[in-house]
C-alpha positions in Angstrom: 89.3 119.0 96.2 91.7 119.9 93.7 95.5 120.5 93.6 94.8 124.4 93.6 92.6 124.0 96.9 95.3 122.5 98.8 97.4 124.9 101.1 100.9 123.9 99.9 102.8 126.0 102.3 101.9 123.4 105.2 101.2 120.2 103.1 103.3 119.1 100.3 101.6 117.8 97.3 102.4 114.1 96.3 101.3 112.3 93.4 101.7 108.5 93.5 102.3 106.7 90.3 99.6 103.8 89.9 102.0 101.7 87.8 104.2 101.1 91.0 101.3 98.8 92.3 103.1 96.2 90.1 105.8 96.0 92.8 103.5 95.6 95.9 103.9 91.7 96.4 107.5 91.3 95.1 110.7 91.1 97.1 113.1 93.4 95.2 116.2 93.0 97.6 115.8 89.5 99.0 119.4 89.3 100.3 119.0 92.7 102.1 115.5 91.6 103.6 117.1 88.3 104.9 119.8 90.2 106.6 117.6 92.9 108.1 115.4 90.2 109.4 118.1 88.3 111.0 119.5 91.6 112.8 115.8 92.1 114.1 115.6 88.6 115.4 119.1 89.1 117.2 118.9 92.6 118.5 115.2 93.6 118.1 113.6 97.0 117.9 115.0 99.8 119.9 113.0 101.2 123.0 111.3 104.4 122.0 110.2 105.8 125.4 113.7 106.1 126.9 116.3 108.9 126.1 119.7 108.1 125.4 122.6 109.4 127.5 
């Protein structure tokens, strides 16, 4: 299937640059990651099944 065969009205065409695979195993923002992990430990994830009032 080529780019011209894709119905772009319903599906966006996204091309991913393979050179970005260099960053897969690297932590780019260690302080922000540490802060986010700490917040998740304290607060946890939100409940998804309930509606907020």
